[in-house]
Structure formats: C-alpha cells, structure tokens
C-alpha positions in Angstrom: -0.9 -22.4 0.6 -4.1 -20.4 1.4 -6.5 -22.5 3.4 -9.2 -19.9 4.1 -10.3 -16.4 3.3 -12.1 -14.1 5.7 -14.5 -11.3 4.6 -15.1 -8.6 7.1 -18.3 -7.2 5.6 -19.6 -5.6 8.8 -16.3 -4.1 10.3 -16.1 -6.6 13.2 -12.4 -7.3 12.6 -11.3 -3.9 11.4 -13.1 -0.7 12.1 -12.7 1.2 8.8 -14.4 4.3 10.2 -11.7 4.8 12.9 -9.0 6.2 10.6 -11.5 8.4 8.9 -12.7 9.7 12.3 -9.2 10.5 13.4 -8.4 12.3 10.1 -11.6 14.4 10.4 -10.8 15.3 14.0 -7.3 16.4 13.0 -8.1 18.2 9.8 -11.6 19.6 10.6 -11.6 20.3 14.4 -14.9 22.2 14.1 -16.7 19.3 12.5 -19.8 18.2 14.3 -18.9 14.6 15.2 -22.6 13.8 15.6 -22.6 13.7 11.7 -19.6 11.4 11.5 -21.5 8.3 10.4 -23.4 10.1 7.6 -20.2 11.8 6.4 -18.3 8.4 6.4 -21.1 6.8 4.4 -21.0 9.6 1.8 -17.2 9.4 1.7 -17.4 5.6 1.0 -20.0 6.2 -1.7 -17.8 8.7 -3.5 -14.9 6.3 -3.1 -16.9 3.7 -4.9 -18.1 6.1 -7.6 -14.7 7.6 -8.4 -12.4 4.7 -8.1 -13.2 3.2 -11.6 -12.1 6.5 -13.1 -8.7 6.1 -11.5 -8.5 2.6 -12.7 -9.4 3.7 -16.3 -6.7 6.3 -16.2 -9.2 9.2 -16.4 -8.2 10.7 -13.0 -5.0 10.7 -11.0 -5.0 9.3 -7.4 -4.4 12.8 -6.1 -7.4 14.2 -7.9 -9.5 11.3 -6.8 -8.6 12.0 -3.2 -9.5 15.7 -3.5 -12.7 15.0 -5.4 -14.2 12.5 -2.9 -13.5 14.9 0.0 -15.0 17.8 -1.9 -18.1 15.8 -2.8 -18.5 14.6 0.7 -18.2 18.1 2.0 -20.7 19.4 -0.5 -23.3 16.9 0.6 -22.8 17.2 4.3 -23.6 19.8 6.9 -20.6 22.1 6.6 -17.3 20.6 7.7 -16.1 23.9 8.9 -18.9 25.6 10.8 
C-alpha cells in the first residue's frame, strides 16, 4: 500500500542535470561548461515540446532524441567550438 508520494520539483533529491552534464562532457569535450545550465534548460524545454509527438505516434523515440539534441545545439553557443 502506498502511504506517501514525494515530488522533487527542485532537484533536491535527485540532480537531473548530473547525467546530462556527464553526457555533454563525454560527447562534446569542447563544450564550454559555463553554458551548461542554459543548455540543460533548453534541452528540457525541447523534451517537453517533443514528447507529446512521440506519445501521439508521430515521431519515433530515436528521432525525438536526435531532434531535441539538434534543437538544443541550434539555440546554444556552439557545442563544438
């Protein structure tokens, strides 16, 4: 029986940005880490924008993953300087 539900709305229990930061460091070693917070916010924005299209069957999960990275890159200072 579930007796309580916890919502971590401010990342105090789980830092959602940590795995993103690790992936960026690994995949884009030239990325200016001083822009990490802005890039993560954009990435989450495009996750929220695109996910309904996956749920509606309009996009595959693979395309969605590519699209949100591409859109984040387009809006950020270059990932590969």
